[in-house]
C-alpha positions in Angstrom: 0.0 0.0 0.0 1.0 3.7 -0.3 1.8 5.6 2.8 3.5 8.8 4.0 6.4 7.6 6.2 9.5 8.8 7.9 12.7 7.2 9.0 13.9 9.9 11.4 12.2 12.8 13.1 12.5 16.3 11.7 10.8 19.0 9.6 8.1 18.1 7.0 10.7 17.1 4.4 11.4 13.9 6.3 8.0 12.5 5.1 8.4 10.2 2.1 5.5 8.8 0.0 6.2 5.2 -0.8 5.0 1.6 -0.8 5.0 -0.4 2.4 3.5 -3.7 3.3 -0.3 -3.9 4.1 -1.1 -4.1 7.8 -2.0 -7.4 9.4 -5.4 -7.5 11.0 -5.2 -9.0 14.5 -8.1 -10.3 16.6 -10.3 -7.4 17.8 -9.2 -5.2 14.9 -10.8 -4.0 11.6 -9.0 -3.1 8.4 -10.1 0.3 7.1 -9.5 1.7 3.6 -8.8 5.3 4.2 -10.8 8.0 2.6 -9.6 11.0 4.6 -6.9 11.7 7.2 -7.0 14.7 9.6 -3.6 16.1 10.4 -3.6 16.7 14.1 -1.3 18.8 16.3 0.1 15.6 17.8 1.0 14.3 14.4 3.1 17.3 13.8 4.8 17.1 17.2 5.5 13.4 16.8 7.0 13.8 13.4 9.1 16.8 14.5 10.3 15.6 17.9 9.8 11.8 18.4 12.3 9.3 16.9 10.2 6.7 15.1 10.2 3.1 16.5 11.7 1.9 13.2 12.2 2.8 9.5 9.1 3.5 7.4 7.0 4.7 10.4 3.5 5.8 9.6 2.4 8.8 11.8 -1.1 9.9 12.5 -4.0 9.8 15.0 -7.3 10.3 13.2 -8.8 9.1 9.9 -12.0 7.9 8.3 -12.9 5.3 5.7 -14.6 2.0 4.9 -14.2 -1.2 6.8 -13.0 -3.8 4.3 -12.0 -6.7 6.6 -13.0 -7.7 10.2 -10.6 -9.6 12.5 -11.6 -12.5 14.8 -13.6 -11.6 17.9 -15.1 -8.5 16.3 -18.9 -8.4 16.5 -19.7 -4.7 16.5 -18.4 -3.8 13.0 -18.8 -5.4 9.6 -17.5 -5.0 6.1 -18.9 -1.9 4.5 -19.3 0.1 7.7 -18.3 3.8 7.3 -16.2 4.7 10.3 -13.9 7.3 11.8 -11.0 5.8 13.8 -8.4 6.9 16.3 -5.1 5.3 17.2 -1.6 6.4 18.3 -0.2 6.1 14.8 -1.0 4.8 11.3 -3.4 7.3 9.8 -1.2 8.5 6.9 -1.7 5.4 4.8 -4.1 3.9 2.3 -5.0 1.1 4.7 -5.1 1.0 8.5 -5.7 -1.8 11.0 -7.2 -0.4 14.3 -9.0 -1.9 17.2 -12.8 -2.0 16.5 -13.4 -0.3 19.9 -11.5 2.7 18.6 -13.9 3.3 15.7 -17.1 5.3 15.5 -19.9 4.6 13.0 -20.7 7.6 10.8 -24.2 8.8 10.6 -25.8 9.2 7.2 -24.8 12.5 5.6 -21.5 12.9 7.5 -18.7 13.0 4.9 -15.4 11.2 5.5 -13.5 14.5 5.2 -15.5 16.1 8.0 -15.6 12.9 10.1 -11.8 12.5 10.2 -11.5 15.8 12.0 -14.1 15.1 14.7 -12.7 12.8 17.4 -9.6 14.8 18.3 -11.1 18.3 17.8 -14.5 17.9 19.2 -13.7 15.1 21.6 -11.0 17.2 23.1 -13.1 20.3 23.3 -16.0 18.5 24.9 -13.7 16.9 27.5 -12.0 20.2 28.3 -15.2 22.2 28.7 -17.4 19.7 30.6 -15.6 16.7 32.1 -12.6 18.8 33.3 -13.8 22.4 33.1 -17.3 21.8 34.6 -18.7 24.6 32.4 -22.0 26.2 33.5 -24.4 28.1 31.3 -23.9 31.4 33.0 -20.1 31.4 32.8 -17.6 33.1 30.5 -15.0 31.1 28.6 -11.8 32.3 27.0 -10.6 30.2 24.0 -7.0 30.5 23.1 -6.0 29.4 19.6 -9.5 30.1 18.3 -8.9 29.2 14.7 -7.4 25.7 15.4 -9.4 22.5 15.3 -9.8 22.4 19.1 -10.5 26.1 19.3 -13.2 26.1 16.7 -14.9 23.2 18.4 -14.6 24.8 21.8 -16.3 28.0 20.6 -19.2 26.1 19.2 -19.7 23.7 22.1 -19.4 26.4 24.7 -21.9 28.6 22.9 -24.4 25.8 22.5 -24.1 25.3 26.3 -25.2 28.8 26.9 -21.8 30.3 27.9 -20.4 33.6 26.9 -17.4 33.0 24.6 -14.3 35.2 24.1 -12.0 33.9 21.4 -8.4 34.8 20.6 -6.9 34.7 17.1 -5.3 37.1 14.6 -6.4 39.0 11.4 -9.7 40.8 11.0 -11.1 38.3 8.4 -10.5 35.3 10.7 -12.0 37.1 13.7 -15.1 37.8 11.7 -15.5 34.1 11.0 -15.1 33.3 14.7 -17.9 35.7 15.5 -20.1 33.9 12.9 -19.4 30.6 14.7 -20.7 32.0 18.0 -17.9 33.9 19.7 -19.4 36.9 21.6 -16.1 38.8 21.6 -12.9 38.3 19.6 -9.4 39.5 20.4 -6.5 39.9 18.0 -3.4 38.8 20.0 -1.0 40.5 17.6 -2.4 44.0 18.3 -4.0 43.7 21.7 -2.9 42.8 25.2 -5.2 39.7 25.5 -5.4 39.6 29.3 -6.1 43.3 29.6 -8.8 43.1 26.9 -10.4 40.2 28.8 -10.4 42.2 32.1 -12.0 45.1 30.3 -14.7 42.9 28.7 -15.5 41.3 32.1 -15.3 44.6 34.1 -12.2 43.4 35.9 -13.7 40.0 37.0 -11.8 37.8 34.5 -13.2 34.7 32.9 -14.5 31.6 34.7 -12.8 29.1 32.4 -9.9 29.1 29.9 -9.3 26.4 27.3 -5.7 26.8 26.1 -4.4 24.4 23.4 -1.5 26.7 22.6 0.8 26.3 25.6 3.0 29.3 25.1 0.0 31.5 26.1 -0.4 30.0 29.6 0.8 33.1 31.4 -1.7 35.2 29.5 -4.4 32.7 30.2 -3.7 32.9 34.0 -3.8 36.7 33.9 -7.2 36.6 32.2 -8.6 34.1 34.6 -10.8 35.3 37.5 -10.4 34.2 41.2 -11.3 30.5 41.6 -11.4 30.1 37.9 -10.2 27.0 36.0 -7.5 26.8 33.3 -7.6 23.8 31.1 -4.3 23.3 29.3 -4.3 20.8 26.4 -1.5 20.3 23.9 1.3 22.5 23.0 0.6 24.0 19.6 2.8 27.0 20.3 5.9 24.8 21.0 8.4 25.3 23.7 8.3 24.5 27.4 5.0 24.5 29.4 6.2 26.7 32.2 4.5 29.4 34.2 4.7 31.0 37.7 2.1 29.4 40.0 2.2 32.0 42.7 -0.6 34.1 41.2 -2.7 31.1 40.7 -2.2 29.9 44.2 -3.1 33.4 45.6 -6.2 33.5 43.5 -7.3 29.9 44.4 -7.3 29.0 40.7 -7.2 25.5 39.3 -4.9 24.3 36.5 -6.1 21.1 34.9 -4.2 19.2 32.2 -5.8 17.2 29.4 -4.1 14.5 27.3 -6.7 12.8 25.2 -4.5 9.9 24.2 -5.5 8.1 27.4 -9.1 9.2 27.5 -10.9 7.8 24.5 -10.8 4.3 26.0 -13.3 5.5 28.6 -16.9 4.7 27.6 -18.2 8.1 28.7 -15.6 9.9 26.5 -16.2 7.6 23.6 -19.9 8.2 23.7 -19.5 12.0 23.5 -17.9 11.6 20.0 -21.0 9.6 18.9 -23.1 12.5 20.2 -21.0 15.1 18.4 -21.3 13.1 15.1 -25.0 13.1 15.5 -25.1 16.9 16.0 -22.9 17.4 13.0 -25.3 15.2 10.9 -28.2 17.4 12.2 -26.4 20.6 11.2 -26.0 21.8 14.8 -22.2 21.9 14.7 -19.8 22.7 11.9 -16.4 21.1 11.1 -14.1 23.6 9.4 -11.7 22.2 6.8 -8.9 24.6 5.8 -7.3 22.7 2.9 -7.2 19.3 1.3 -4.1 17.6 0.0 -3.4 14.2 -1.6 -1.6 11.7 0.6 1.4 12.0 -1.8 1.6 15.7 -0.7 1.9 14.9 3.0 5.1 16.9 3.4 3.5 20.0 1.8 0.4 19.4 3.9 2.4 19.2 7.2 4.3 22.4 6.3 1.0 24.2 5.7 -0.4 22.9 8.9 2.6 24.2 10.8 3.3 27.5 9.0 0.2 28.3 7.0 -2.0 29.5 9.8 -4.9 27.2 8.8 -8.5 28.0 9.8 -9.6 24.6 10.9 -8.1 21.2 10.0 -5.8 20.2 7.1 -6.9 17.0 5.5 -5.1 14.3 3.4 -7.0 12.3 0.8 -5.3 8.9 0.1 
């Protein structure tokens, strides 16, 4: 099969499109013919920073396609099922063997391109807002990295829950699109002191909850957070070390809560939330934003765009 692989970590140029053996389907797994691959932040970090376990490594968390073979002991999936799947690697390929329990059935009307971007973006956003952040309908949420996949999902889910949403991004045209998605206020981090703007908008109170997938913005997030507020830090899209002085948080009785979704999807309650989101997308209640589509053979170019092109939403590969 064709796949985008790498033999050593590095910049996008390490990705090579070539033939590799088809995956074996073990008991409990299904073989999925890929129709769309969502490039996730973790994919970029792994390729850039993590030595592969061996040559010809296939990176990638999230993808969607058709089940073409079912392994022994699988009774919940069958050949022909349309699914979106999640695993620690293997998405950047024409075929993928994944545990059946790490797949979600696609509702009628949900396209593969859209579905591939759902589990990580919306699953993460939902977990941050509700399971960890305990968001209430009368609260105010600050969303860092508003134009990323998690940011866009967070804005919509928080707004649907009745919260007031403040979103951070850059460029006037992108801020207008965030307002259309439900953000009550938008802040351009390039021209504005974000924390001060939040304090002005909240009459000095600060926000109740911050969802920060950027990492390098943690200090700003804490400054914008009100007393006894909650900061959810998830991922490290901004790169660098996740460091911040904790004395202000201690004195304000604030809570810092980390989220790493790689260990969460195995939990039935988290898994079921993705099913719920897929249903809402099929019903038109939520929108998945796709920035650009590339062929799998253009994986290096697609990764470069995902890292440096300031995408509005997810970048998708088409095998």
